[in-house]
Backbone as CSV, one residue per row, in Angstrom:
resi,resn,N_x,N_y,N_z,CA_x,CA_y,CA_z,C_x,C_y,C_z
1,MET,14.378,-101.057,-11.648,14.382,-102.062,-10.615,13.881,-101.480,-9.289
2,LYS,14.317,-100.254,-8.978,13.895,-99.634,-7.729,12.391,-99.410,-7.689
3,ASN,11.802,-99.027,-8.802,10.377,-98.717,-8.853,9.499,-99.934,-8.587
4,ARG,9.976,-101.149,-8.846,9.172,-102.337,-8.589,8.948,-102.542,-7.096
5,HIS,9.864,-102.103,-6.270,9.748,-102.301,-4.824,8.973,-101.185,-4.135
6,PHE,8.821,-100.059,-4.802,8.143,-98.921,-4.194,6.717,-99.245,-3.753
7,PRO,5.871,-99.903,-4.596,4.501,-100.212,-4.142,4.478,-101.122,-2.912
8,ILE,5.402,-102.062,-2.841,5.456,-102.966,-1.677,5.817,-102.184,-0.423
9,ILE,6.804,-101.303,-0.546,7.206,-100.489,0.606,6.057,-99.591,1.032
10,LEU,5.362,-98.991,0.062,4.226,-98.122,0.370,3.131,-98.878,1.110
11,ILE,2.842,-100.097,0.687,1.824,-100.917,1.351,2.242,-101.226,2.778
12,LEU,3.502,-101.606,2.986,3.980,-101.924,4.337,3.926,-100.702,5.240
13,VAL,4.303,-99.549,4.710,4.235,-98.319,5.500,2.786,-98.009,5.847
14,SER,1.866,-98.232,4.913,0.447,-97.985,5.176,-0.067,-98.847,6.316
15,PHE,0.297,-100.134,6.311,-0.139,-101.018,7.396,0.450,-100.580,8.724
16,ALA,1.716,-100.201,8.740,2.350,-99.773,9.985,1.669,-98.524,10.515
17,ALA,1.368,-97.577,9.628,0.704,-96.344,10.063,-0.702,-96.631,10.549
18,PHE,-1.393,-97.532,9.878,-2.760,-97.870,10.272,-2.799,-98.453,11.674
19,ALA,-1.826,-99.308,11.995,-1.789,-99.923,13.321,-1.551,-98.869,14.400
20,ASP,-0.943,-97.734,14.016,-0.673,-96.678,14.979,-1.792,-95.649,15.056
21,ASP,-2.819,-95.797,14.241,-3.945,-94.874,14.303,-4.591,-94.959,15.680
22,SER,-5.057,-93.817,16.139,-5.715,-93.788,17.441,-7.141,-94.321,17.319
23,PRO,-7.754,-94.649,18.449,-9.153,-95.086,18.411,-10.106,-94.045,17.813
24,LEU,-9.714,-92.779,17.809,-10.606,-91.735,17.304,-10.237,-91.246,15.907
25,THR,-9.278,-91.880,15.256,-8.912,-91.490,13.901,-10.108,-91.661,12.967
26,GLY,-10.461,-90.588,12.290,-11.561,-90.632,11.330,-12.954,-90.552,11.934
27,VAL,-13.057,-90.472,13.250,-14.369,-90.388,13.901,-14.848,-88.945,13.863
28,GLU,-16.122,-88.763,13.538,-16.702,-87.419,13.492,-18.037,-87.383,14.218
29,PHE,-18.380,-86.204,14.715,-19.732,-85.970,15.208,-20.669,-85.926,14.006
30,THR,-21.943,-86.200,14.201,-22.894,-86.091,13.084,-23.116,-84.632,12.699
31,GLU,-22.920,-83.746,13.667,-22.994,-82.299,13.411,-22.184,-81.603,14.494
32,SER,-21.935,-80.319,14.335,-21.212,-79.569,15.360,-21.978,-79.647,16.678
33,VAL,-21.221,-79.712,17.788,-21.850,-79.851,19.104,-21.231,-78.855,20.082
34,THR,-21.972,-78.552,21.131,-21.454,-77.753,22.229,-21.450,-78.651,23.471
35,LEU,-20.276,-78.832,24.036,-20.096,-79.670,25.226,-19.505,-78.823,26.339
36,ASN,-20.215,-78.725,27.444,-19.756,-77.962,28.598,-19.334,-76.546,28.194
37,GLY,-20.128,-75.935,27.325,-19.876,-74.563,26.899,-18.863,-74.402,25.767
38,GLN,-18.236,-75.456,25.343,-17.223,-75.394,24.274,-17.800,-75.952,22.975
39,ARG,-17.654,-75.216,21.891,-18.171,-75.641,20.584,-17.128,-76.492,19.860
40,PHE,-17.561,-77.644,19.344,-16.703,-78.540,18.567,-17.351,-78.772,17.207
41,ILE,-16.546,-78.636,16.145,-17.067,-78.930,14.810,-17.035,-80.447,14.598
42,LYS,-17.652,-80.903,13.517,-17.826,-82.341,13.271,-16.525,-83.136,13.392
43,SER,-15.409,-82.594,12.931,-14.146,-83.340,12.903,-13.355,-83.268,14.211
44,GLN,-13.907,-82.653,15.261,-13.145,-82.447,16.495,-13.509,-83.416,17.629
45,VAL,-13.825,-84.650,17.281,-14.137,-85.637,18.326,-12.925,-85.854,19.222
46,ALA,-11.748,-86.075,18.631,-10.537,-86.317,19.425,-10.239,-85.149,20.361
47,GLU,-10.454,-83.937,19.877,-10.212,-82.751,20.708,-11.181,-82.702,21.887
48,SER,-12.416,-83.151,21.676,-13.395,-83.109,22.762,-13.026,-84.075,23.897
49,TRP,-12.257,-85.102,23.571,-11.795,-86.057,24.597,-10.371,-85.736,25.039
50,ARG,-9.794,-84.640,24.517,-8.395,-84.264,24.787,-7.460,-85.449,24.536
51,GLU,-7.651,-86.130,23.427,-6.854,-87.315,23.098,-5.366,-86.967,23.026
52,GLN,-4.564,-87.800,23.685,-3.111,-87.663,23.708,-2.509,-89.055,23.652
53,SER,-1.222,-89.123,23.375,-0.540,-90.414,23.442,0.656,-90.295,24.366
54,GLY,1.101,-91.431,24.844,2.264,-91.479,25.716,2.689,-92.918,25.913
55,SER,3.843,-93.097,26.507,4.377,-94.442,26.727,4.662,-94.674,28.191
56,ALA,4.552,-95.926,28.587,4.890,-96.335,29.952,5.708,-97.618,29.861
57,ILE,6.696,-97.731,30.718,7.507,-98.945,30.768,6.844,-99.896,31.763
58,ILE,6.464,-101.062,31.252,5.830,-102.093,32.082,6.734,-103.317,32.022
59,GLY,7.384,-103.635,33.143,8.365,-104.724,33.105,9.462,-104.320,32.132
60,ASP,9.661,-105.102,31.092,10.650,-104.756,30.071,9.992,-104.290,28.778
61,GLN,8.702,-103.969,28.825,7.954,-103.549,27.647,7.717,-102.039,27.648
62,ASN,7.919,-101.412,26.484,7.551,-100.010,26.294,6.168,-100.029,25.648
63,VAL,5.148,-99.665,26.399,3.763,-99.764,25.934,3.223,-98.384,25.592
64,ASN,2.691,-98.252,24.359,2.089,-96.996,23.929,0.633,-96.944,24.398
65,TYR,0.233,-95.806,24.933,-1.129,-95.597,25.404,-1.759,-94.417,24.683
66,TRP,-3.051,-94.517,24.464,-3.868,-93.385,24.051,-4.615,-92.949,25.304
67,LEU,-4.607,-91.646,25.575,-5.166,-91.128,26.823,-6.310,-90.165,26.540
68,TYR,-7.301,-90.212,27.432,-8.517,-89.421,27.240,-8.958,-88.778,28.547
69,ASP,-9.533,-87.579,28.413,-10.105,-86.856,29.546,-11.618,-86.864,29.372
70,THR,-12.297,-87.624,30.219,-13.764,-87.683,30.137,-14.415,-86.568,30.943
71,LEU,-13.658,-85.979,31.857,-14.235,-85.004,32.786,-14.467,-83.632,32.157
72,GLY,-13.562,-83.178,31.294,-13.646,-81.831,30.738,-14.922,-81.550,29.960
73,TYR,-15.260,-82.442,29.019,-16.392,-82.167,28.139,-17.422,-83.287,28.070
74,HIS,-17.187,-84.406,28.742,-18.100,-85.543,28.621,-18.687,-86.000,29.960
75,GLY,-18.635,-85.141,30.950,-19.282,-85.405,32.228,-18.770,-86.645,32.952
76,GLY,-17.518,-87.019,32.691,-16.943,-88.187,33.360,-17.461,-89.515,32.833
77,LYS,-18.166,-89.490,31.716,-18.743,-90.714,31.152,-17.834,-91.275,30.066
78,SER,-17.446,-92.529,30.225,-16.529,-93.175,29.278,-17.224,-94.222,28.411
79,ASP,-18.548,-94.323,28.506,-19.297,-95.352,27.772,-18.988,-95.381,26.282
80,GLU,-18.894,-94.201,25.660,-18.640,-94.165,24.220,-17.277,-94.751,23.873
81,ILE,-16.307,-94.536,24.744,-14.973,-95.101,24.502,-15.054,-96.625,24.517
82,TYR,-15.675,-97.183,25.543,-15.784,-98.639,25.691,-16.671,-99.281,24.617
83,ASN,-17.825,-98.673,24.374,-18.859,-99.339,23.581,-18.927,-98.934,22.116
84,ARG,-18.309,-97.821,21.777,-18.394,-97.370,20.385,-17.022,-97.280,19.725
85,TYR,-16.118,-96.500,20.321,-14.847,-96.218,19.668,-13.893,-97.413,19.648
86,ILE,-13.744,-98.098,20.770,-12.806,-99.236,20.813,-13.262,-100.360,19.886
87,PRO,-14.536,-100.814,19.938,-14.949,-101.876,19.005,-14.752,-101.502,17.538
88,SER,-15.060,-100.271,17.169,-14.891,-99.829,15.793,-13.408,-99.807,15.404
89,TRP,-12.571,-99.348,16.304,-11.120,-99.257,16.090,-10.507,-100.625,15.827
90,VAL,-10.815,-101.599,16.691,-10.203,-102.918,16.507,-10.750,-103.609,15.251
91,GLN,-12.004,-103.344,14.925,-12.567,-103.943,13.717,-11.884,-103.392,12.467
92,LYS,-11.560,-102.094,12.465,-10.843,-101.502,11.333,-9.482,-102.168,11.129
93,MET,-8.889,-102.662,12.210,-7.584,-103.324,12.124,-7.710,-104.819,11.833
94,GLY,-8.942,-105.308,11.684,-9.125,-106.713,11.338,-9.259,-107.634,12.535
95,TYR,-9.726,-107.095,13.661,-9.886,-107.897,14.874,-11.312,-107.798,15.388
96,ILE,-11.645,-108.713,16.242,-12.956,-108.713,16.891,-12.738,-108.930,18.389
97,ILE,-13.567,-108.297,19.195,-13.481,-108.450,20.656,-14.227,-109.717,21.054
98,ASP,-13.606,-110.518,21.909,-14.258,-111.707,22.459,-15.008,-111.260,23.722
99,TYR,-16.260,-110.860,23.541,-17.045,-110.286,24.639,-17.301,-111.277,25.772
100,ASP,-17.249,-112.558,25.494,-17.479,-113.557,26.537,-16.292,-113.701,27.472
101,ARG,-15.160,-113.127,27.110,-13.942,-113.313,27.911,-13.349,-112.003,28.420
102,ILE,-14.144,-110.958,28.433,-13.670,-109.681,28.963,-13.412,-109.835,30.451
103,LYS,-12.306,-109.256,30.909,-11.968,-109.290,32.334,-11.908,-107.869,32.866
104,THR,-12.413,-107.713,34.079,-12.401,-106.405,34.732,-11.867,-106.562,36.146
105,SER,-11.015,-105.646,36.529,-10.534,-105.575,37.896,-10.948,-104.210,38.441
106,ASP,-11.936,-104.216,39.344,-12.497,-102.980,39.874,-12.720,-103.144,41.369
107,PRO,-11.856,-102.581,42.171,-10.729,-101.726,41.842,-9.503,-102.549,41.427
108,ASN,-8.546,-101.851,40.815,-7.279,-102.477,40.461,-6.163,-101.795,41.244
109,PRO,-5.849,-102.314,42.425,-4.793,-101.697,43.227,-3.395,-102.003,42.686
110,ASN,-3.298,-102.891,41.700,-1.997,-103.319,41.191,-1.596,-102.666,39.872
111,LEU,-2.333,-101.655,39.429,-1.980,-100.999,38.176,-0.560,-100.456,38.268
112,ALA,0.224,-100.701,37.243,1.628,-100.275,37.234,1.746,-98.784,37.526
113,SER,2.697,-98.425,38.372,2.869,-97.018,38.759,3.232,-96.154,37.558
114,SER,3.901,-96.734,36.545,4.248,-95.947,35.359,2.989,-95.546,34.582
115,VAL,1.964,-96.386,34.576,0.703,-96.060,33.907,-0.042,-94.997,34.717
116,GLN,-0.057,-95.163,36.027,-0.695,-94.156,36.879,-0.032,-92.797,36.695
117,ALA,1.303,-92.787,36.646,2.039,-91.530,36.480,1.740,-90.905,35.118
118,LEU,1.706,-91.719,34.068,1.413,-91.216,32.733,0.037,-90.563,32.684
119,MET,-0.960,-91.232,33.260,-2.313,-90.685,33.264,-2.358,-89.367,34.036
120,SER,-1.677,-89.321,35.156,-1.642,-88.108,35.969,-0.935,-86.973,35.232
121,GLN,0.212,-87.267,34.628,0.973,-86.239,33.908,0.187,-85.646,32.745
122,LYS,-0.594,-86.466,32.072,-1.366,-86.004,30.919,-2.718,-85.417,31.319
123,GLY,-3.079,-85.532,32.600,-4.363,-85.007,33.062,-5.541,-85.757,32.475
124,CYS,-5.372,-87.059,32.312,-6.419,-87.878,31.701,-6.876,-88.968,32.661
125,ASP,-8.145,-89.337,32.560,-8.682,-90.350,33.457,-8.931,-91.695,32.773
126,VAL,-8.639,-91.800,31.474,-8.770,-93.062,30.750,-7.518,-93.276,29.917
127,SER,-6.982,-94.505,29.955,-5.867,-94.860,29.072,-6.222,-96.152,28.352
128,VAL,-5.801,-96.230,27.092,-6.112,-97.377,26.242,-4.818,-97.847,25.590
129,ALA,-4.558,-99.152,25.656,-3.361,-99.709,25.012,-3.716,-100.960,24.228
130,LEU,-3.034,-101.126,23.124,-3.106,-102.351,22.337,-1.885,-103.158,22.741
131,ILE,-2.093,-104.348,23.288,-0.987,-105.161,23.776,-0.667,-106.255,22.770
132,LYS,0.588,-106.282,22.328,1.032,-107.285,21.363,1.438,-108.562,22.086
133,TYR,1.153,-109.653,21.444,1.586,-110.955,21.947,1.978,-111.768,20.731
134,ASP,3.224,-112.144,20.625,3.734,-112.895,19.477,3.437,-112.190,18.160
135,HIS,3.818,-110.918,18.051,3.709,-110.127,16.823,2.272,-109.900,16.374
136,ASP,1.337,-109.989,17.247,-0.049,-109.757,16.896,-0.692,-109.022,18.060
137,TYR,-1.795,-108.340,17.818,-2.495,-107.685,18.912,-3.424,-108.696,19.554
138,ASP,-3.299,-108.869,20.837,-4.117,-109.832,21.541,-5.086,-109.202,22.520
139,TYR,-4.792,-108.007,22.995,-5.614,-107.403,24.041,-5.742,-105.904,23.820
140,VAL,-6.875,-105.367,24.179,-7.004,-103.932,24.407,-7.180,-103.794,25.909
141,VAL,-6.355,-102.967,26.509,-6.407,-102.744,27.949,-6.865,-101.306,28.191
142,ILE,-7.931,-101.169,28.962,-8.485,-99.842,29.266,-8.389,-99.639,30.779
143,ASN,-7.696,-98.581,31.166,-7.589,-98.218,32.583,-8.381,-96.935,32.791
144,GLU,-9.072,-96.881,33.907,-9.876,-95.702,34.203,-9.670,-95.291,35.658
145,TRP,-9.470,-93.997,35.873,-9.298,-93.427,37.206,-10.615,-92.808,37.650
146,PHE,-11.079,-93.231,38.841,-12.295,-92.662,39.422,-11.888,-91.784,40.590
147,LYS,-11.866,-90.483,40.361,-11.417,-89.534,41.374,-12.275,-89.610,42.632
148,SER,-13.592,-89.746,42.469,-14.490,-89.747,43.625,-14.236,-90.929,44.558
149,ARG,-13.761,-92.035,43.994,-13.482,-93.230,44.794,-11.988,-93.456,45.007
150,SER,-11.151,-92.637,44.363,-9.685,-92.765,44.424,-9.220,-94.170,44.065
151,ILE,-9.776,-94.710,42.974,-9.387,-96.050,42.538,-9.217,-96.085,41.012
152,TYR,-8.464,-97.101,40.587,-8.350,-97.410,39.167,-9.164,-98.659,38.873
153,LYS,-9.730,-98.693,37.691,-10.426,-99.874,37.188,-9.708,-100.262,35.895
154,THR,-9.501,-101.555,35.689,-8.876,-102.036,34.462,-9.801,-103.033,33.786
155,THR,-10.006,-102.847,32.488,-10.802,-103.755,31.681,-9.924,-104.271,30.554
156,VAL,-9.943,-105.585,30.348,-9.128,-106.208,29.312,-10.048,-106.864,28.291
157,TYR,-9.960,-106.387,27.041,-10.717,-106.962,25.929,-9.798,-107.907,25.154
158,PRO,-10.039,-109.210,25.189,-9.258,-110.110,24.345,-9.686,-109.955,22.885
159,LEU,-8.713,-109.973,21.992,-8.984,-109.786,20.571,-8.660,-111.055,19.794
160,HIS,-9.369,-111.244,18.699,-9.093,-112.349,17.793,-9.110,-111.826,16.371
161,SER,-8.214,-112.338,15.576,-8.107,-111.926,14.182,-9.318,-112.408,13.397
162,LEU,-9.928,-111.495,12.657,-11.045,-111.886,11.797,-10.554,-112.826,10.705
163,GLN,-9.323,-112.645,10.239,-8.752,-113.517,9.213,-8.627,-114.938,9.754
164,ALA,-8.116,-115.097,10.976,-7.959,-116.436,11.555,-9.315,-117.109,11.730
165,MET,-10.321,-116.323,12.116,-11.646,-116.905,12.328,-12.290,-117.316,11.004
166,ASP,-11.933,-116.640,9.900,-12.464,-117.024,8.587,-12.012,-118.418,8.179
167,ASP,-10.865,-118.851,8.716,-10.301,-120.143,8.347,-10.834,-121.294,9.200
168,VAL,-11.719,-121.008,10.148,-12.223,-122.037,11.060,-13.641,-122.439,10.652
169,GLU,-13.899,-123.733,10.689,-15.242,-124.234,10.388,-16.231,-123.663,11.403
170,PRO,-17.421,-123.258,10.986,-18.395,-122.649,11.904,-18.700,-123.505,13.134
171,ASP,-18.717,-124.834,12.987,-19.020,-125.706,14.118,-17.900,-125.735,15.155
172,HIS,-16.725,-125.214,14.809,-15.564,-125.320,15.693,-15.084,-123.967,16.224
173,ILE,-15.872,-122.912,16.023,-15.470,-121.572,16.479,-15.223,-121.553,17.983
174,SER,-16.122,-122.120,18.770,-15.968,-122.105,20.223,-14.686,-122.811,20.654
175,GLU,-14.394,-123.963,20.070,-13.161,-124.691,20.397,-11.938,-123.860,20.010
176,PHE,-12.021,-123.185,18.854,-10.924,-122.355,18.382,-10.640,-121.223,19.378
177,LEU,-11.692,-120.555,19.841,-11.510,-119.459,20.789,-10.945,-119.962,22.111
178,ASP,-11.411,-121.117,22.579,-10.847,-121.696,23.801,-9.363,-121.977,23.630
179,TYR,-8.984,-122.505,22.478,-7.587,-122.832,22.210,-6.723,-121.575,22.230
180,ILE,-7.198,-120.528,21.534,-6.426,-119.279,21.482,-6.283,-118.686,22.878
181,TRP,-7.379,-118.612,23.599,-7.342,-117.949,24.904,-6.515,-118.736,25.908
182,ILE,-6.751,-120.028,25.996,-6.026,-120.851,26.970,-4.559,-120.957,26.584
183,GLY,-4.283,-120.904,25.280,-2.908,-121.029,24.808,-2.054,-119.810,25.097
184,ASN,-2.633,-118.674,25.387,-1.864,-117.463,25.672,-1.716,-117.282,27.172
185,ASP,-0.487,-117.075,27.586,-0.217,-116.819,29.000,-0.386,-115.328,29.239
186,ASP,-1.490,-114.924,29.842,-1.737,-113.494,30.017,-1.114,-112.948,31.297
187,SER,-0.295,-113.724,31.974,0.310,-113.223,33.197,1.245,-112.054,32.915
188,TYR,1.717,-111.951,31.647,2.594,-110.845,31.329,1.838,-109.531,31.141
189,ILE,0.517,-109.541,31.170,-0.215,-108.290,31.057,0.009,-107.518,32.352
190,PHE,1.265,-107.493,32.705,1.807,-106.772,33.840,0.907,-106.814,35.043
191,THR,0.951,-105.796,35.814,0.197,-105.772,37.059,-1.159,-105.121,36.836
192,LEU,-1.855,-105.572,35.809,-3.172,-105.022,35.542,-4.208,-105.640,36.464
193,TYR,-4.074,-106.923,36.650,-4.953,-107.646,37.542,-4.290,-108.978,37.772
194,GLU,-4.772,-109.743,38.705,-4.139,-111.024,38.973,-4.324,-111.941,37.778
195,PRO,-3.239,-112.590,37.330,-3.350,-113.448,36.143,-4.278,-114.631,36.373
196,ARG,-4.809,-115.100,35.239,-5.705,-116.249,35.264,-4.978,-117.463,35.824
197,ARG,-5.664,-118.266,36.627,-5.052,-119.483,37.191,-5.743,-120.693,36.632
């Protein structure tokens, strides 16, 4: 009797672990590279960004962040994080970014002090969080510190389930996305930027 439940438990544990994978899990260089004098083998992409994790309390939420240092080995350039790693990461989890509804606050003087402290403590200039809304991931939030300007920038990628979109008639996709986006109150995305009015 116990053995019948083992495969179900294993599947559930696999999904839970997958959701906790970092944006750089499984990412490799095409070949070994030297960045700023440091040699990295193909499997050391995460090390080249000094990937770390940490948590910050935002309101009453404990939010997990993945943190990255773009300055050490990537010349302060975060383009790959925004344009390559994050889209691939959310797609692996069964989501798609709604590029028409991305929001940016630059500068973001209202970034929660706990997030600023976390980034400072870890010595990282980029933080990435998956924000849950009603037991599902609804947003990827990317915060970036620009030392030269002494400001934070926040970018919010709204996410939609690929499974949910499969169930919608092609002629009604736009209406479906409007319904999902307008139906979610994003004011709880803490002090990232002023909420939509």
